[in-house]
C-alpha positions in Angstrom: 35.0 -102.4 28.0 35.5 -103.3 24.6 39.0 -102.4 22.7 37.6 -100.0 20.2 36.4 -97.6 23.6 39.8 -98.0 24.9 41.9 -96.7 21.8 39.6 -94.3 21.4 40.0 -93.1 25.0 43.7 -93.3 24.7 43.3 -91.5 21.2 41.3 -88.7 23.2 44.0 -88.7 26.2 47.3 -88.1 24.0 45.4 -85.3 21.8 44.5 -83.4 25.4 47.5 -84.3 27.2 49.9 -84.1 24.0 52.4 -86.8 23.1 55.4 -85.7 25.2 53.4 -85.6 28.6 52.2 -89.2 27.9 55.4 -90.5 27.2 56.4 -89.1 30.9 53.4 -90.7 32.4 54.3 -93.9 30.2 57.6 -93.9 28.8 57.1 -97.7 27.4 53.8 -97.0 25.9 54.3 -93.7 24.0 57.1 -92.7 21.9 58.4 -89.1 21.0 59.9 -89.1 18.1 63.1 -87.0 18.7 66.4 -87.0 19.5 69.0 -84.4 21.0 72.7 -84.6 22.3 74.2 -82.0 25.3 77.4 -81.5 26.1 78.0 -80.8 29.9 81.0 -80.0 31.9 81.7 -82.2 35.2 79.5 -80.5 37.1 76.3 -81.2 35.0 76.7 -77.8 33.5 75.4 -77.3 29.4 78.0 -76.3 27.3 76.0 -77.2 24.0 72.9 -78.5 23.0 71.4 -80.0 19.8 68.1 -80.8 19.4 68.0 -82.5 16.0 65.8 -80.3 13.6 65.2 -83.3 11.6 65.1 -86.8 12.6 67.8 -89.3 11.5 67.3 -91.8 8.3 68.3 -94.2 10.7 68.9 -95.4 14.1 70.6 -98.6 14.7 71.2 -100.0 18.7 73.1 -102.9 19.0 72.3 -104.5 22.5 75.4 -106.9 23.4 75.3 -109.6 26.1 78.2 -109.8 28.4 78.1 -113.6 27.8 80.7 -116.3 27.5 80.3 -119.6 26.5 82.8 -122.2 27.0 82.6 -126.2 26.1 84.5 -128.2 29.1 84.9 -131.8 29.7 81.5 -131.8 32.0 79.3 -130.0 29.2 79.0 -126.6 28.1 79.3 -123.5 30.8 78.2 -120.1 30.2 79.0 -117.2 32.4 76.8 -114.1 32.5 77.6 -110.4 34.4 74.3 -108.2 35.6 76.2 -105.0 35.4 75.8 -102.3 32.5 77.1 -103.4 29.0 77.9 -100.5 27.0 75.8 -100.4 23.5 76.2 -99.5 20.4 74.4 -96.6 18.3 74.9 -95.6 15.0 72.6 -92.6 13.3 72.5 -91.8 10.2 70.9 -88.9 8.6 71.0 -84.8 7.4 69.8 -81.9 8.7 69.1 -80.4 4.9 69.3 -76.8 3.9 66.8 -74.7 5.3 66.5 -72.6 8.4 65.9 -74.5 11.7 65.0 -73.2 15.2 66.3 -74.8 17.5 64.7 -74.5 20.5 67.1 -75.7 23.1 69.3 -75.5 26.5 71.1 -72.5 26.8 75.0 -72.7 27.5 75.4 -72.3 31.4 77.0 -69.5 32.7 80.1 -71.9 33.9 79.9 -73.6 30.2 79.7 -70.7 28.1 83.3 -70.2 27.7 83.5 -73.6 26.0 80.5 -73.4 23.5 79.4 -72.7 20.3 78.3 -69.6 20.9 81.4 -68.2 22.3 83.3 -69.3 18.8 84.7 -72.6 20.0 83.8 -75.4 17.2 86.6 -77.9 18.0 88.9 -79.7 21.0 91.6 -77.5 19.3 90.0 -73.9 20.3 90.6 -74.8 24.2 93.4 -75.5 25.6 95.1 -78.7 27.8 93.3 -77.5 30.7 90.1 -76.9 28.8 90.3 -73.1 29.3 89.8 -70.8 26.9 92.6 -70.0 24.5 93.3 -66.4 23.7 92.9 -67.1 20.2 90.4 -65.1 18.5 87.6 -67.7 17.6 84.2 -66.7 14.7 81.4 -66.2 16.9 77.9 -68.2 16.2 75.8 -66.4 13.9 72.6 -67.5 16.4 72.5 -70.3 19.2 68.8 -70.9 18.2 68.2 -70.3 14.5 70.4 -72.4 12.1 70.5 -73.9 8.4 71.1 -77.5 8.0 75.0 -76.4 7.6 74.6 -74.8 11.0 73.4 -77.6 12.9 75.7 -80.0 11.1 78.7 -77.8 12.6 76.9 -77.7 16.0 77.2 -81.3 16.0 80.5 -81.7 14.5 81.7 -79.2 17.6 80.5 -81.4 20.1 81.5 -84.9 19.0 84.9 -82.9 18.6 84.9 -81.1 22.3 83.5 -84.6 24.1 86.9 -85.6 24.6 87.9 -82.3 26.7 87.9 -81.4 30.0 86.8 -78.5 32.1 88.7 -75.8 33.8 89.0 -78.1 36.9 90.4 -80.5 34.4 87.8 -82.9 34.8 86.1 -84.3 31.4 83.0 -83.3 29.7 80.3 -85.6 29.4 78.1 -85.9 26.5 74.6 -87.6 26.5 72.0 -89.1 23.9 68.5 -88.7 24.6 66.6 -91.4 22.0 63.4 -90.4 22.9 62.3 -92.4 20.0 63.3 -95.4 21.9 62.6 -94.0 25.3 65.5 -94.4 26.2 68.9 -91.5 27.3 72.2 -92.3 28.5 75.7 -91.0 29.4 77.8 -91.6 26.4 81.3 -92.1 24.6 82.6 -91.3 21.5 84.1 -94.5 19.9 87.3 -94.5 17.2 84.6 -94.5 14.2 83.2 -91.2 15.6 81.4 -89.1 13.3 81.8 -89.4 9.2 80.6 -86.8 7.2 79.7 -87.5 3.2 78.7 -84.9 0.8 77.6 -86.3 -2.6 75.6 -85.2 -5.8 72.4 -87.9 -4.7 71.7 -85.6 -2.1 71.7 -82.5 -3.7 75.3 -81.6 -2.3 73.7 -81.7 1.1 76.3 -83.1 4.6 75.2 -86.5 5.3 76.7 -87.6 9.1 77.3 -91.0 10.4 77.4 -90.8 14.1 78.8 -93.7 16.1 78.1 -93.7 19.6 78.9 -96.2 22.7 76.5 -96.1 25.6 78.6 -95.7 29.1 75.3 -96.1 31.4 71.8 -95.2 31.3 70.8 -91.7 32.3 69.4 -92.6 35.7 72.6 -94.3 36.7 74.8 -91.4 35.5 77.1 -90.0 38.1 75.3 -86.4 38.2 71.6 -88.4 38.3 70.2 -86.0 35.9 67.5 -88.3 35.2 64.0 -86.7 35.5 65.3 -83.2 35.7 67.0 -83.2 32.1 64.4 -85.9 30.9 62.1 -83.1 31.4 63.7 -80.5 30.0 63.9 -82.2 27.0 60.6 -83.4 26.6 59.3 -79.6 27.1 61.1 -78.7 23.9 60.2 -81.5 21.9 56.6 -80.4 22.5 56.8 -77.3 20.5 60.1 -78.1 18.5 58.2 -79.3 15.6 56.2 -75.9 14.7 59.3 -74.2 15.2 60.6 -76.0 12.3 57.9 -75.2 10.4 58.2 -71.3 11.4 62.1 -71.8 10.1 61.5 -73.6 6.5 58.9 -70.1 6.3 62.2 -68.0 7.3 64.5 -69.6 5.0 61.6 -69.5 1.8 61.3 -65.8 2.7 64.5 -65.0 2.6 65.2 -67.7 -0.4 68.7 -69.3 1.2 
């Protein structure tokens, strides 16, 4: 079978099954152009979920090597480690202004008290044990429909609360689904964290720079979320693009 026939066959299969399903079958051959963040409690129950309505302008990943090279009197000694080495990811972009429909996971029953749907937008909204404070918080407009500004506030909330603890005193967990590279990780937020910048060059739209450090691949994470979470994320990505167009139409109609 010649190359052109093979290529045509692959294209027909992609059109029939969809890019997300092809990525599920062949994760190292077909990419899905999407990214998402999920904040969970220690039991893996969803607190907040953000499927990026607009893909970042740039994604930079630094794959560090745990290698020590030393010169000795007898020559050169190279020491390496076979354990997972944390990697650095820098994500830059903005969510624009128009309405975006964020088709994502809803907060779980045990996680909703910590969620933006309950008006919890920062670590300060939670007390030392991670329980809900008694202060009144501004409720979210909608968990599924966000302006670009609203999506930025959800991103800001997820990063702020990622240092929190749940009602059992155990730390929250933050997951990054970077399907554009076919990789998903349990991540931590380093001191550089999230940077937000507004300038007239971008029509006064908030630009974000998000720094993350990978702790373990999703398949090796403590809760073994693995394929269950990935299938959910890929299912979401299959219709996210069409919903973004619908969100833009809503925005144009309401003239926001």
